[in-house]
N, C-alpha and C positions, 0 to 999 in steps of 0.2 A: 159177159157170161152168156152161155147158151145151155139151157137144160131142156131144149125142145119144148119150151113152156110158152105161155101166152106172152104177147108183147107188152102188156100193160104195166110191167114192172122191170122189164129187161134192161132199161136204160135209166133206172132211178127216176128222178124228177123230170127227166127229158123223155120219158116213155110216152107213147100215144095214150090219150085219155079214152078209157072204155066207153064213156058216155057219148063219144063222137062217132061210134060205130054201131051198126045194127046188132041186136042180140045174137042173131044166127052166126055172126062171125066167131063167136066162142060159146059153145054150148056145154063145155066140160069144166071151165073154170081153171084156176091156177093149180098146178100139180105140186105135191109136197117137195119135189126136188127143187123147184124154183124158190119156194119159201125157204128151204134149207140153205140154198146158195146165197140168197139175199141176207139171211141171218149171219152167215159166215163171212161174207165178203164186204158188207157195208162198212166203210170206214177203215178197211185194212189197206195198208200201203207198204209196209216194210216186212215182207215175208223173208224168213230165213229158210234154208232147205228143210230144217226140222219142223218149223211151223207150217210150211206149205204141205209137207207130208201129213202132218197131223190134221190139217184142214181137209185135205183130199180124202182122208180115210175116216173123217168124223162120222160116227154111226147114228147120230140122233136123227129121228124121222118125225118131223112135225106134221100136223094135220094141215090140210089145205085151208086157205083163207077164204075161199069163195063160198 
């Protein structure tokens, strides 16, 4: 996935670890679009056209985790 978000959750467990980088590398934290994408896509494997459309247009807007 790509939400123009920070790299620390983009690849799940394989993502770079935030503590391995200086704080100035990310001063804004994770944006809500990344949180939302993670919530919707984690564990999903068998999308149908209908479920993919529903996921793409899901209107929930979580708060940032940072």
